[in-house]
N, C-alpha and C positions, 0 to 999 in steps of 0.2 A: 613430503612437502605439503603444506597446508596453505590455503589462502582464505583470508577473512575480509569481509566487506560489510560495512554498516549501510543499511538502506532505510532512509526516512520516508514516511508515507503520510500524507495529509488527505483527509477525505471530509467533504461536507456532511454534517450530521445534524439535520434540522435547520431552522432558519437563523439560529444564533450560536451554533456549536460547530466545532471542528474536532474530528477524531484524529489523533496523532499517534502513529505507531512507529516503532523503530525495530527493524528486523536485522538479524545477523545472518549473512550468507556464508556458508562454510563449504569449501571445496578441499577434499583430502584425497591423496593417492596412497594406497597401501600395497604392500608386497608381503606375501607369505612364502617362505622358503620351505619346500618339502624335499625329501631325498631324491625325487625324480623330476621335480618341476619347480618353477617359480610362478605363483599366482599373483596377478596384479589386478587391482580394481580402483575405480575412481568413484567417490561418493560426493553428492551434492545435497545439502540440507539448508533449509531456511527456518530460523528459530525466532520467535517473537520475544524481544527483550523487554520492551516497555510499551505501555498503552495508556493514553490519557485523553480526556475530553476537555477541550478548551472552550469555556463558556464566555460568550460576549453579551452585549446588551441586546435586549429584545427591541427590534425596530418598530417604529410607530406605524410604518406602512411596509407592505411587502408585495412585490410584483413578480410574477413568474411568466416569462416571455417565450419559453421553448415551443409551446403549441400555437403561438400567435401567427396568423397569416393575414394577408391583405383582405380576404373575404370576411373575416370575423371582426373587422374594425368598423364601428358605426360612425357615420358622418354627424358631427356635433353641430353643424350649421343649421 
C-alpha cells in the first residue's frame, strides 16, 4: 500500500520574488517473504517535483519592521 501527497510550499525570496516549490510525499509499506520469516518495512520520502521563482514588481519603497521597537522610534515633533 502506498500513499502519495502533494505539498505546495511558498517562501519569500527577496523583496519582489516568491520561491514556489511542489513536493511529493511518498509513504510505502513493503513486505519480503523469506522461507523462515516475513520482513516488513515502511519508507517515507519527500521528492521535489517542481521549483519556480515568481517575480513581481519592484516596490518604490520598502519597510522592514521586524526589529522595530518603541525605543528606536524618533519623535518627529
